[in-house]
CHARMM internal coordinates of N, CA and C (Angstrom, degrees):
IC EDIT
DIST 1 N 1 CA 1.4479
DIST 1 CA 1 C 1.5292
ANGL 1 N 1 CA 1 C 110.42
DIST 1 C 2 N 1.3198
ANGL 1 CA 1 C 2 N 115.90
DIHE 1 N 1 CA 1 C 2 N -41.65
DIST 2 N 2 CA 1.4616
ANGL 1 C 2 N 2 CA 119.82
DIHE 1 CA 1 C 2 N 2 CA 178.72
DIST 2 CA 2 C 1.5252
ANGL 2 N 2 CA 2 C 110.94
DIHE 1 C 2 N 2 CA 2 C -61.91
DIST 2 C 3 N 1.3185
ANGL 2 CA 2 C 3 N 114.97
DIHE 2 N 2 CA 2 C 3 N -34.69
DIST 3 N 3 CA 1.4626
ANGL 2 C 3 N 3 CA 120.49
DIHE 2 CA 2 C 3 N 3 CA 179.55
DIST 3 CA 3 C 1.5265
ANGL 3 N 3 CA 3 C 110.66
DIHE 2 C 3 N 3 CA 3 C -64.40
DIST 3 C 4 N 1.3367
ANGL 3 CA 3 C 4 N 116.37
DIHE 3 N 3 CA 3 C 4 N -43.99
DIST 4 N 4 CA 1.4601
ANGL 3 C 4 N 4 CA 120.40
DIHE 3 CA 3 C 4 N 4 CA 179.56
DIST 4 CA 4 C 1.5263
ANGL 4 N 4 CA 4 C 111.55
DIHE 3 C 4 N 4 CA 4 C -66.27
DIST 4 C 5 N 1.3298
ANGL 4 CA 4 C 5 N 117.07
DIHE 4 N 4 CA 4 C 5 N -40.83
DIST 5 N 5 CA 1.4592
ANGL 4 C 5 N 5 CA 120.47
DIHE 4 CA 4 C 5 N 5 CA 177.95
DIST 5 CA 5 C 1.5235
ANGL 5 N 5 CA 5 C 110.29
DIHE 4 C 5 N 5 CA 5 C -64.43
DIST 5 C 6 N 1.3187
ANGL 5 CA 5 C 6 N 116.44
DIHE 5 N 5 CA 5 C 6 N -40.26
DIST 6 N 6 CA 1.4609
ANGL 5 C 6 N 6 CA 120.68
DIHE 5 CA 5 C 6 N 6 CA 177.37
DIST 6 CA 6 C 1.5235
ANGL 6 N 6 CA 6 C 112.04
DIHE 5 C 6 N 6 CA 6 C -63.97
DIST 6 C 7 N 1.3261
ANGL 6 CA 6 C 7 N 116.29
DIHE 6 N 6 CA 6 C 7 N -41.56
DIST 7 N 7 CA 1.4646
ANGL 6 C 7 N 7 CA 119.83
DIHE 6 CA 6 C 7 N 7 CA 178.00
DIST 7 CA 7 C 1.5221
ANGL 7 N 7 CA 7 C 111.19
DIHE 6 C 7 N 7 CA 7 C -64.93
DIST 7 C 8 N 1.3242
ANGL 7 CA 7 C 8 N 117.01
DIHE 7 N 7 CA 7 C 8 N -40.19
DIST 8 N 8 CA 1.4661
ANGL 7 C 8 N 8 CA 119.62
DIHE 7 CA 7 C 8 N 8 CA 178.13
DIST 8 CA 8 C 1.5247
ANGL 8 N 8 CA 8 C 110.00
DIHE 7 C 8 N 8 CA 8 C -65.76
DIST 8 C 9 N 1.3308
ANGL 8 CA 8 C 9 N 116.71
DIHE 8 N 8 CA 8 C 9 N -38.70
DIST 9 N 9 CA 1.4673
ANGL 8 C 9 N 9 CA 120.23
DIHE 8 CA 8 C 9 N 9 CA 177.44
DIST 9 CA 9 C 1.5218
ANGL 9 N 9 CA 9 C 111.89
DIHE 8 C 9 N 9 CA 9 C -61.42
DIST 9 C 10 N 1.3119
ANGL 9 CA 9 C 10 N 116.54
DIHE 9 N 9 CA 9 C 10 N -40.29
DIST 10 N 10 CA 1.4615
ANGL 9 C 10 N 10 CA 120.42
DIHE 9 CA 9 C 10 N 10 CA 178.60
DIST 10 CA 10 C 1.5280
ANGL 10 N 10 CA 10 C 110.22
DIHE 9 C 10 N 10 CA 10 C -66.33
DIST 10 C 11 N 1.3340
ANGL 10 CA 10 C 11 N 117.05
DIHE 10 N 10 CA 10 C 11 N -41.97
DIST 11 N 11 CA 1.4628
ANGL 10 C 11 N 11 CA 118.68
DIHE 10 CA 10 C 11 N 11 CA 178.88
DIST 11 CA 11 C 1.5306
ANGL 11 N 11 CA 11 C 111.43
DIHE 10 C 11 N 11 CA 11 C -66.87
DIST 11 C 12 N 1.3305
ANGL 11 CA 11 C 12 N 117.21
DIHE 11 N 11 CA 11 C 12 N -33.22
DIST 12 N 12 CA 1.4684
ANGL 11 C 12 N 12 CA 120.32
DIHE 11 CA 11 C 12 N 12 CA 176.31
DIST 12 CA 12 C 1.5227
ANGL 12 N 12 CA 12 C 109.91
DIHE 11 C 12 N 12 CA 12 C -64.66
DIST 12 C 13 N 1.3163
ANGL 12 CA 12 C 13 N 116.96
DIHE 12 N 12 CA 12 C 13 N -43.66
DIST 13 N 13 CA 1.4579
ANGL 12 C 13 N 13 CA 120.76
DIHE 12 CA 12 C 13 N 13 CA 179.42
DIST 13 CA 13 C 1.5270
ANGL 13 N 13 CA 13 C 111.38
DIHE 12 C 13 N 13 CA 13 C -63.39
DIST 13 C 14 N 1.3159
ANGL 13 CA 13 C 14 N 116.82
DIHE 13 N 13 CA 13 C 14 N -43.84
DIST 14 N 14 CA 1.4672
ANGL 13 C 14 N 14 CA 120.67
DIHE 13 CA 13 C 14 N 14 CA 178.41
DIST 14 CA 14 C 1.5276
ANGL 14 N 14 CA 14 C 109.98
DIHE 13 C 14 N 14 CA 14 C -64.42
DIST 14 C 15 N 1.3428
ANGL 14 CA 14 C 15 N 117.25
DIHE 14 N 14 CA 14 C 15 N -43.56
DIST 15 N 15 CA 1.4628
ANGL 14 C 15 N 15 CA 120.30
DIHE 14 CA 14 C 15 N 15 CA 179.52
DIST 15 CA 15 C 1.5270
ANGL 15 N 15 CA 15 C 110.70
DIHE 14 C 15 N 15 CA 15 C -64.37
DIST 15 C 16 N 1.3334
ANGL 15 CA 15 C 16 N 117.64
DIHE 15 N 15 CA 15 C 16 N -38.70
DIST 16 N 16 CA 1.4694
ANGL 15 C 16 N 16 CA 120.34
DIHE 15 CA 15 C 16 N 16 CA -179.98
DIST 16 CA 16 C 1.5225
ANGL 16 N 16 CA 16 C 110.91
DIHE 15 C 16 N 16 CA 16 C -63.84
DIST 16 C 17 N 1.3055
ANGL 16 CA 16 C 17 N 116.81
DIHE 16 N 16 CA 16 C 17 N -41.83
DIST 17 N 17 CA 1.4629
ANGL 16 C 17 N 17 CA 120.32
DIHE 16 CA 16 C 17 N 17 CA 178.91
DIST 17 CA 17 C 1.5329
ANGL 17 N 17 CA 17 C 110.22
DIHE 16 C 17 N 17 CA 17 C -66.28
DIST 17 C 18 N 1.3306
ANGL 17 CA 17 C 18 N 116.44
DIHE 17 N 17 CA 17 C 18 N -44.41
DIST 18 N 18 CA 1.4776
ANGL 17 C 18 N 18 CA 119.47
DIHE 17 CA 17 C 18 N 18 CA 178.97
DIST 18 CA 18 C 1.5184
ANGL 18 N 18 CA 18 C 111.47
DIHE 17 C 18 N 18 CA 18 C -64.25
DIST 18 C 19 N 1.3401
ANGL 18 CA 18 C 19 N 117.49
DIHE 18 N 18 CA 18 C 19 N -43.12
DIST 19 N 19 CA 1.4608
ANGL 18 C 19 N 19 CA 120.21
DIHE 18 CA 18 C 19 N 19 CA 178.61
DIST 19 CA 19 C 1.5158
ANGL 19 N 19 CA 19 C 110.78
DIHE 18 C 19 N 19 CA 19 C -63.94
DIST 19 C 20 N 1.3315
ANGL 19 CA 19 C 20 N 116.79
DIHE 19 N 19 CA 19 C 20 N -37.23
DIST 20 N 20 CA 1.4667
ANGL 19 C 20 N 20 CA 120.60
DIHE 19 CA 19 C 20 N 20 CA -177.79
DIST 20 CA 20 C 1.5253
ANGL 20 N 20 CA 20 C 111.88
DIHE 19 C 20 N 20 CA 20 C -70.25
DIST 20 C 21 N 1.3104
ANGL 20 CA 20 C 21 N 116.91
DIHE 20 N 20 CA 20 C 21 N -34.86
DIST 21 N 21 CA 1.4635
ANGL 20 C 21 N 21 CA 119.77
DIHE 20 CA 20 C 21 N 21 CA -177.27
DIST 21 CA 21 C 1.5263
ANGL 21 N 21 CA 21 C 111.84
DIHE 20 C 21 N 21 CA 21 C -88.91
DIST 21 C 22 N 1.3409
ANGL 21 CA 21 C 22 N 117.09
DIHE 21 N 21 CA 21 C 22 N -48.43
DIST 22 N 22 CA 1.4599
ANGL 21 C 22 N 22 CA 120.34
DIHE 21 CA 21 C 22 N 22 CA -172.27
DIST 22 CA 22 C 1.5190
ANGL 22 N 22 CA 22 C 114.43
DIHE 21 C 22 N 22 CA 22 C -114.92
DIST 22 C 23 N 1.3075
ANGL 22 CA 22 C 23 N 119.20
DIHE 22 N 22 CA 22 C 23 N -0.65
DIST 23 N 23 CA 1.4556
ANGL 22 C 23 N 23 CA 121.32
DIHE 22 CA 22 C 23 N 23 CA -173.18
DIST 23 CA 23 C 1.5140
ANGL 23 N 23 CA 23 C 114.47
DIHE 22 C 23 N 23 CA 23 C -75.55
DIST 23 C 24 N 1.3120
ANGL 23 CA 23 C 24 N 114.51
DIHE 23 N 23 CA 23 C 24 N 171.48
DIST 24 N 24 CA 1.4553
ANGL 23 C 24 N 24 CA 121.75
DIHE 23 CA 23 C 24 N 24 CA -179.96
DIST 24 CA 24 C 1.5274
ANGL 24 N 24 CA 24 C 111.17
DIHE 23 C 24 N 24 CA 24 C -63.98
DIST 24 C 25 N 1.3268
ANGL 24 CA 24 C 25 N 117.43
DIHE 24 N 24 CA 24 C 25 N -33.12
DIST 25 N 25 CA 1.4595
ANGL 24 C 25 N 25 CA 122.15
DIHE 24 CA 24 C 25 N 25 CA -178.28
DIST 25 CA 25 C 1.5257
ANGL 25 N 25 CA 25 C 111.86
DIHE 24 C 25 N 25 CA 25 C -108.43
DIST 25 C 26 N 1.3093
ANGL 25 CA 25 C 26 N 117.53
DIHE 25 N 25 CA 25 C 26 N 38.09
DIST 26 N 26 CA 1.4621
ANGL 25 C 26 N 26 CA 121.79
DIHE 25 CA 25 C 26 N 26 CA -178.71
DIST 26 CA 26 C 1.5224
ANGL 26 N 26 CA 26 C 111.72
DIHE 25 C 26 N 26 CA 26 C -63.50
DIST 26 C 27 N 1.3146
ANGL 26 CA 26 C 27 N 117.45
DIHE 26 N 26 CA 26 C 27 N -25.53
DIST 27 N 27 CA 1.4639
ANGL 26 C 27 N 27 CA 121.06
DIHE 26 CA 26 C 27 N 27 CA -178.94
DIST 27 CA 27 C 1.5265
ANGL 27 N 27 CA 27 C 112.19
DIHE 26 C 27 N 27 CA 27 C -75.62
DIST 27 C 28 N 1.3246
ANGL 27 CA 27 C 28 N 118.91
DIHE 27 N 27 CA 27 C 28 N -12.11
DIST 28 N 28 CA 1.4581
ANGL 27 C 28 N 28 CA 121.87
DIHE 27 CA 27 C 28 N 28 CA -174.21
DIST 28 CA 28 C 1.5207
ANGL 28 N 28 CA 28 C 113.89
DIHE 27 C 28 N 28 CA 28 C -82.99
DIST 28 C 29 N 1.2872
ANGL 28 CA 28 C 29 N 120.10
DIHE 28 N 28 CA 28 C 29 N -16.21
DIST 29 N 29 CA 1.4567
ANGL 28 C 29 N 29 CA 121.25
DIHE 28 CA 28 C 29 N 29 CA 178.95
DIST 29 CA 29 C 1.5171
ANGL 29 N 29 CA 29 C 112.52
DIHE 28 C 29 N 29 CA 29 C 110.14
DIST 29 C 30 N 1.3292
ANGL 29 CA 29 C 30 N 114.29
DIHE 29 N 29 CA 29 C 30 N 163.69
DIST 30 N 30 CA 1.4615
ANGL 29 C 30 N 30 CA 120.20
DIHE 29 CA 29 C 30 N 30 CA -173.15
DIST 30 CA 30 C 1.5255
ANGL 30 N 30 CA 30 C 112.59
DIHE 29 C 30 N 30 CA 30 C -67.36
DIST 30 C 31 N 1.3356
ANGL 30 CA 30 C 31 N 118.05
DIHE 30 N 30 CA 30 C 31 N -42.73
DIST 31 N 31 CA 1.4602
ANGL 30 C 31 N 31 CA 119.30
DIHE 30 CA 30 C 31 N 31 CA -173.94
DIST 31 CA 31 C 1.5300
ANGL 31 N 31 CA 31 C 112.10
DIHE 30 C 31 N 31 CA 31 C -70.39
DIST 31 C 32 N 1.3111
ANGL 31 CA 31 C 32 N 118.12
DIHE 31 N 31 CA 31 C 32 N -31.26
DIST 32 N 32 CA 1.4599
ANGL 31 C 32 N 32 CA 120.32
DIHE 31 CA 31 C 32 N 32 CA 172.45
DIST 32 CA 32 C 1.5276
ANGL 32 N 32 CA 32 C 109.19
DIHE 31 C 32 N 32 CA 32 C -62.78
DIST 32 C 33 N 1.3164
ANGL 32 CA 32 C 33 N 115.90
DIHE 32 N 32 CA 32 C 33 N -45.77
DIST 33 N 33 CA 1.4646
ANGL 32 C 33 N 33 CA 120.26
DIHE 32 CA 32 C 33 N 33 CA 179.85
DIST 33 CA 33 C 1.5184
ANGL 33 N 33 CA 33 C 111.89
DIHE 32 C 33 N 33 CA 33 C -69.16
DIST 33 C 34 N 1.3221
ANGL 33 CA 33 C 34 N 117.75
DIHE 33 N 33 CA 33 C 34 N -28.36
DIST 34 N 34 CA 1.4629
ANGL 33 C 34 N 34 CA 120.53
DIHE 33 CA 33 C 34 N 34 CA 174.50
DIST 34 CA 34 C 1.5238
ANGL 34 N 34 CA 34 C 110.01
DIHE 33 C 34 N 34 CA 34 C -66.56
DIST 34 C 35 N 1.3263
ANGL 34 CA 34 C 35 N 116.88
DIHE 34 N 34 CA 34 C 35 N -39.96
DIST 35 N 35 CA 1.4592
ANGL 34 C 35 N 35 CA 120.10
DIHE 34 CA 34 C 35 N 35 CA 175.43
DIST 35 CA 35 C 1.5140
ANGL 35 N 35 CA 35 C 111.90
DIHE 34 C 35 N 35 CA 35 C -62.54
DIST 35 C 36 N 1.3213
ANGL 35 CA 35 C 36 N 116.72
DIHE 35 N 35 CA 35 C 36 N -39.29
DIST 36 N 36 CA 1.4629
ANGL 35 C 36 N 36 CA 120.64
DIHE 35 CA 35 C 36 N 36 CA 175.82
DIST 36 CA 36 C 1.5253
ANGL 36 N 36 CA 36 C 110.32
DIHE 35 C 36 N 36 CA 36 C -65.76
DIST 36 C 37 N 1.3242
ANGL 36 CA 36 C 37 N 116.42
DIHE 36 N 36 CA 36 C 37 N -36.83
DIST 37 N 37 CA 1.4628
ANGL 36 C 37 N 37 CA 120.55
DIHE 36 CA 36 C 37 N 37 CA -177.08
DIST 37 CA 37 C 1.5225
ANGL 37 N 37 CA 37 C 112.00
DIHE 36 C 37 N 37 CA 37 C -71.47
DIST 37 C 38 N 1.3349
ANGL 37 CA 37 C 38 N 117.78
DIHE 37 N 37 CA 37 C 38 N -25.46
DIST 38 N 38 CA 1.4650
ANGL 37 C 38 N 38 CA 119.37
DIHE 37 CA 37 C 38 N 38 CA 178.65
DIST 38 CA 38 C 1.5192
ANGL 38 N 38 CA 38 C 111.93
DIHE 37 C 38 N 38 CA 38 C -63.20
DIST 38 C 39 N 1.2984
ANGL 38 CA 38 C 39 N 116.28
DIHE 38 N 38 CA 38 C 39 N -28.97
DIST 39 N 39 CA 1.4683
ANGL 38 C 39 N 39 CA 120.91
DIHE 38 CA 38 C 39 N 39 CA 177.17
DIST 39 CA 39 C 1.5275
ANGL 39 N 39 CA 39 C 109.46
DIHE 38 C 39 N 39 CA 39 C -118.75
DIST 39 C 40 N 1.3230
ANGL 39 CA 39 C 40 N 116.80
DIHE 39 N 39 CA 39 C 40 N 42.40
DIST 40 N 40 CA 1.4585
ANGL 39 C 40 N 40 CA 121.41
DIHE 39 CA 39 C 40 N 40 CA -173.39
DIST 40 CA 40 C 1.5237
ANGL 40 N 40 CA 40 C 113.49
DIHE 39 C 40 N 40 CA 40 C -58.07
DIST 40 C 41 N 1.3243
ANGL 40 CA 40 C 41 N 121.61
DIHE 40 N 40 CA 40 C 41 N -32.98
DIST 41 N 41 CA 1.4694
ANGL 40 C 41 N 41 CA 117.19
DIHE 40 CA 40 C 41 N 41 CA 177.88
DIST 41 CA 41 C 1.5313
ANGL 41 N 41 CA 41 C 111.84
DIHE 40 C 41 N 41 CA 41 C -62.31
DIST 41 C 42 N 1.3374
ANGL 41 CA 41 C 42 N 116.48
DIHE 41 N 41 CA 41 C 42 N -35.80
DIST 42 N 42 CA 1.4637
ANGL 41 C 42 N 42 CA 119.70
DIHE 41 CA 41 C 42 N 42 CA 179.25
DIST 42 CA 42 C 1.5250
ANGL 42 N 42 CA 42 C 111.21
DIHE 41 C 42 N 42 CA 42 C -72.46
DIST 42 C 43 N 1.3296
ANGL 42 CA 42 C 43 N 117.26
DIHE 42 N 42 CA 42 C 43 N -29.16
DIST 43 N 43 CA 1.4603
ANGL 42 C 43 N 43 CA 120.90
DIHE 42 CA 42 C 43 N 43 CA 178.48
DIST 43 CA 43 C 1.5298
ANGL 43 N 43 CA 43 C 110.07
DIHE 42 C 43 N 43 CA 43 C -75.77
DIST 43 C 44 N 1.3090
ANGL 43 CA 43 C 44 N 116.49
DIHE 43 N 43 CA 43 C 44 N -43.29
DIST 44 N 44 CA 1.4622
ANGL 43 C 44 N 44 CA 120.37
DIHE 43 CA 43 C 44 N 44 CA -177.40
DIST 44 CA 44 C 1.5305
ANGL 44 N 44 CA 44 C 112.53
DIHE 43 C 44 N 44 CA 44 C -74.63
DIST 44 C 45 N 1.3329
ANGL 44 CA 44 C 45 N 116.67
DIHE 44 N 44 CA 44 C 45 N -35.11
DIST 45 N 45 CA 1.4648
ANGL 44 C 45 N 45 CA 121.94
DIHE 44 CA 44 C 45 N 45 CA -177.87
DIST 45 CA 45 C 1.5290
ANGL 45 N 45 CA 45 C 108.05
DIHE 44 C 45 N 45 CA 45 C -125.50
DIST 45 C 46 N 1.3209
ANGL 45 CA 45 C 46 N 118.82
DIHE 45 N 45 CA 45 C 46 N 98.65
DIST 46 N 46 CA 1.4723
ANGL 45 C 46 N 46 CA 121.48
DIHE 45 CA 45 C 46 N 46 CA -175.03
DIST 46 CA 46 C 1.5281
ANGL 46 N 46 CA 46 C 114.48
DIHE 45 C 46 N 46 CA 46 C -56.88
DIST 46 C 47 N 1.3072
ANGL 46 CA 46 C 47 N 118.13
DIHE 46 N 46 CA 46 C 47 N -29.62
DIST 47 N 47 CA 1.4686
ANGL 46 C 47 N 47 CA 119.20
DIHE 46 CA 46 C 47 N 47 CA 179.79
DIST 47 CA 47 C 1.5232
ANGL 47 N 47 CA 47 C 110.85
DIHE 46 C 47 N 47 CA 47 C -66.33
DIST 47 C 48 N 1.3230
ANGL 47 CA 47 C 48 N 117.72
DIHE 47 N 47 CA 47 C 48 N -30.79
DIST 48 N 48 CA 1.4618
ANGL 47 C 48 N 48 CA 120.86
DIHE 47 CA 47 C 48 N 48 CA 176.57
DIST 48 CA 48 C 1.5291
ANGL 48 N 48 CA 48 C 109.55
DIHE 47 C 48 N 48 CA 48 C -66.87
DIST 48 C 49 N 1.3204
ANGL 48 CA 48 C 49 N 117.38
DIHE 48 N 48 CA 48 C 49 N -35.48
DIST 49 N 49 CA 1.4555
ANGL 48 C 49 N 49 CA 121.12
DIHE 48 CA 48 C 49 N 49 CA 177.31
DIST 49 CA 49 C 1.5180
ANGL 49 N 49 CA 49 C 111.72
DIHE 48 C 49 N 49 CA 49 C -63.25
DIST 49 C 50 N 1.3212
ANGL 49 CA 49 C 50 N 116.64
DIHE 49 N 49 CA 49 C 50 N -40.99
DIST 50 N 50 CA 1.4656
ANGL 49 C 50 N 50 CA 120.46
DIHE 49 CA 49 C 50 N 50 CA 177.10
DIST 50 CA 50 C 1.5165
ANGL 50 N 50 CA 50 C 110.72
DIHE 49 C 50 N 50 CA 50 C -65.35
DIST 50 C 51 N 1.3236
ANGL 50 CA 50 C 51 N 117.29
DIHE 50 N 50 CA 50 C 51 N -41.56
DIST 51 N 51 CA 1.4557
ANGL 50 C 51 N 51 CA 121.25
DIHE 50 CA 50 C 51 N 51 CA 177.58
DIST 51 CA 51 C 1.5264
ANGL 51 N 51 CA 51 C 110.69
DIHE 50 C 51 N 51 CA 51 C -63.20
DIST 51 C 52 N 1.3200
ANGL 51 CA 51 C 52 N 116.26
DIHE 51 N 51 CA 51 C 52 N -44.21
DIST 52 N 52 CA 1.4641
ANGL 51 C 52 N 52 CA 121.16
DIHE 51 CA 51 C 52 N 52 CA -179.94
DIST 52 CA 52 C 1.5188
ANGL 52 N 52 CA 52 C 111.01
DIHE 51 C 52 N 52 CA 52 C -62.88
DIST 52 C 53 N 1.3223
ANGL 52 CA 52 C 53 N 117.77
DIHE 52 N 52 CA 52 C 53 N -42.28
DIST 53 N 53 CA 1.4612
ANGL 52 C 53 N 53 CA 119.56
DIHE 52 CA 52 C 53 N 53 CA 179.07
DIST 53 CA 53 C 1.5257
ANGL 53 N 53 CA 53 C 110.73
DIHE 52 C 53 N 53 CA 53 C -66.84
DIST 53 C 54 N 1.3184
ANGL 53 CA 53 C 54 N 118.38
DIHE 53 N 53 CA 53 C 54 N -34.95
DIST 54 N 54 CA 1.4641
ANGL 53 C 54 N 54 CA 120.99
DIHE 53 CA 53 C 54 N 54 CA 175.76
DIST 54 CA 54 C 1.5143
ANGL 54 N 54 CA 54 C 112.14
DIHE 53 C 54 N 54 CA 54 C -64.30
DIST 54 C 55 N 1.3273
ANGL 54 CA 54 C 55 N 116.39
DIHE 54 N 54 CA 54 C 55 N -42.30
DIST 55 N 55 CA 1.4699
ANGL 54 C 55 N 55 CA 120.65
DIHE 54 CA 54 C 55 N 55 CA 177.97
DIST 55 CA 55 C 1.5247
ANGL 55 N 55 CA 55 C 110.34
DIHE 54 C 55 N 55 CA 55 C -63.92
DIST 55 C 56 N 1.3267
ANGL 55 CA 55 C 56 N 117.54
DIHE 55 N 55 CA 55 C 56 N -40.66
DIST 56 N 56 CA 1.4655
ANGL 55 C 56 N 56 CA 120.68
DIHE 55 CA 55 C 56 N 56 CA 178.83
DIST 56 CA 56 C 1.5220
ANGL 56 N 56 CA 56 C 110.26
DIHE 55 C 56 N 56 CA 56 C -62.88
DIST 56 C 57 N 1.3326
ANGL 56 CA 56 C 57 N 117.72
DIHE 56 N 56 CA 56 C 57 N -42.58
DIST 57 N 57 CA 1.4641
ANGL 56 C 57 N 57 CA 120.35
DIHE 56 CA 56 C 57 N 57 CA 177.58
DIST 57 CA 57 C 1.5183
ANGL 57 N 57 CA 57 C 111.43
DIHE 56 C 57 N 57 CA 57 C -61.44
DIST 57 C 58 N 1.3102
ANGL 57 CA 57 C 58 N 117.73
DIHE 57 N 57 CA 57 C 58 N -42.22
DIST 58 N 58 CA 1.4630
ANGL 57 C 58 N 58 CA 120.93
DIHE 57 CA 57 C 58 N 58 CA 178.93
DIST 58 CA 58 C 1.5181
ANGL 58 N 58 CA 58 C 110.93
DIHE 57 C 58 N 58 CA 58 C -62.36
DIST 58 C 59 N 1.3336
ANGL 58 CA 58 C 59 N 117.50
DIHE 58 N 58 CA 58 C 59 N -43.20
DIST 59 N 59 CA 1.4633
ANGL 58 C 59 N 59 CA 121.31
DIHE 58 CA 58 C 59 N 59 CA 179.31
DIST 59 CA 59 C 1.5276
ANGL 59 N 59 CA 59 C 110.64
DIHE 58 C 59 N 59 CA 59 C -63.61
DIST 59 C 60 N 1.3172
ANGL 59 CA 59 C 60 N 117.46
DIHE 59 N 59 CA 59 C 60 N -42.65
DIST 60 N 60 CA 1.4661
ANGL 59 C 60 N 60 CA 120.75
DIHE 59 CA 59 C 60 N 60 CA 179.17
DIST 60 CA 60 C 1.5299
ANGL 60 N 60 CA 60 C 110.59
DIHE 59 C 60 N 60 CA 60 C -63.59
DIST 60 C 61 N 1.3110
ANGL 60 CA 60 C 61 N 117.38
DIHE 60 N 60 CA 60 C 61 N -46.17
DIST 61 N 61 CA 1.4646
ANGL 60 C 61 N 61 CA 120.82
DIHE 60 CA 60 C 61 N 61 CA -179.46
DIST 61 CA 61 C 1.5237
ANGL 61 N 61 CA 61 C 110.89
DIHE 60 C 61 N 61 CA 61 C -63.19
DIST 61 C 62 N 1.3327
ANGL 61 CA 61 C 62 N 117.13
DIHE 61 N 61 CA 61 C 62 N -44.20
DIST 62 N 62 CA 1.4620
ANGL 61 C 62 N 62 CA 119.92
DIHE 61 CA 61 C 62 N 62 CA 177.89
DIST 62 CA 62 C 1.5271
ANGL 62 N 62 CA 62 C 111.23
DIHE 61 C 62 N 62 CA 62 C -63.64
DIST 62 C 63 N 1.3263
ANGL 62 CA 62 C 63 N 117.51
DIHE 62 N 62 CA 62 C 63 N -38.68
DIST 63 N 63 CA 1.4702
ANGL 62 C 63 N 63 CA 120.60
DIHE 62 CA 62 C 63 N 63 CA 177.52
DIST 63 CA 63 C 1.5124
ANGL 63 N 63 CA 63 C 111.65
DIHE 62 C 63 N 63 CA 63 C -62.63
DIST 63 C 64 N 1.3297
ANGL 63 CA 63 C 64 N 117.37
DIHE 63 N 63 CA 63 C 64 N -42.22
DIST 64 N 64 CA 1.4634
ANGL 63 C 64 N 64 CA 120.74
DIHE 63 CA 63 C 64 N 64 CA 177.90
DIST 64 CA 64 C 1.5292
ANGL 64 N 64 CA 64 C 110.46
DIHE 63 C 64 N 64 CA 64 C -64.88
DIST 64 C 65 N 1.3204
ANGL 64 CA 64 C 65 N 117.47
DIHE 64 N 64 CA 64 C 65 N -43.21
DIST 65 N 65 CA 1.4601
ANGL 64 C 65 N 65 CA 120.47
DIHE 64 CA 64 C 65 N 65 CA 179.03
DIST 65 CA 65 C 1.5190
ANGL 65 N 65 CA 65 C 111.95
DIHE 64 C 65 N 65 CA 65 C -62.43
DIST 65 C 66 N 1.3248
ANGL 65 CA 65 C 66 N 117.45
DIHE 65 N 65 CA 65 C 66 N -39.83
DIST 66 N 66 CA 1.4564
ANGL 65 C 66 N 66 CA 121.07
DIHE 65 CA 65 C 66 N 66 CA 178.42
DIST 66 CA 66 C 1.5263
ANGL 66 N 66 CA 66 C 110.72
DIHE 65 C 66 N 66 CA 66 C -66.69
DIST 66 C 67 N 1.3422
ANGL 66 CA 66 C 67 N 117.09
DIHE 66 N 66 CA 66 C 67 N -41.41
DIST 67 N 67 CA 1.4600
ANGL 66 C 67 N 67 CA 119.91
DIHE 66 CA 66 C 67 N 67 CA 178.28
DIST 67 CA 67 C 1.5301
ANGL 67 N 67 CA 67 C 111.86
DIHE 66 C 67 N 67 CA 67 C -63.65
DIST 67 C 68 N 1.3166
ANGL 67 CA 67 C 68 N 117.26
DIHE 67 N 67 CA 67 C 68 N -41.83
DIST 68 N 68 CA 1.4632
ANGL 67 C 68 N 68 CA 121.18
DIHE 67 CA 67 C 68 N 68 CA -179.37
DIST 68 CA 68 C 1.5225
ANGL 68 N 68 CA 68 C 110.37
DIHE 67 C 68 N 68 CA 68 C -67.32
DIST 68 C 69 N 1.2981
ANGL 68 CA 68 C 69 N 116.55
DIHE 68 N 68 CA 68 C 69 N -38.15
DIST 69 N 69 CA 1.4771
ANGL 68 C 69 N 69 CA 120.77
DIHE 68 CA 68 C 69 N 69 CA -177.79
DIST 69 CA 69 C 1.5230
ANGL 69 N 69 CA 69 C 111.84
DIHE 68 C 69 N 69 CA 69 C -69.20
DIST 69 C 70 N 1.3242
ANGL 69 CA 69 C 70 N 118.58
DIHE 69 N 69 CA 69 C 70 N -31.71
DIST 70 N 70 CA 1.4727
ANGL 69 C 70 N 70 CA 121.75
DIHE 69 CA 69 C 70 N 70 CA -179.08
DIST 70 CA 70 C 1.5168
ANGL 70 N 70 CA 70 C 112.45
DIHE 69 C 70 N 70 CA 70 C -72.13
DIST 70 C 71 N 1.3079
ANGL 70 CA 70 C 71 N 117.88
DIHE 70 N 70 CA 70 C 71 N -21.95
DIST 71 N 71 CA 1.4742
ANGL 70 C 71 N 71 CA 120.26
DIHE 70 CA 70 C 71 N 71 CA -176.46
DIST 71 CA 71 C 1.4707
ANGL 71 N 71 CA 71 C 112.02
DIHE 70 C 71 N 71 CA 71 C -82.16
END
COOR INIT
IC SEED 1 N 1 CA 1 C
IC BUILD
């Protein structure tokens, strides 16, 4: 697991540098591009972003349902 997290960290760093130098928002600064690089699959492939947002909505809804049910 540590290996996978380390590999993702390296790809985030590489993506942040590439976005900062050659990206569409290169004028915005490194930390903006670092934020974009943290979710680089969603930036590079828009359909992944839609899938990710759907998963987040499901997790939020399930969390609310679990909280309401416990009370």
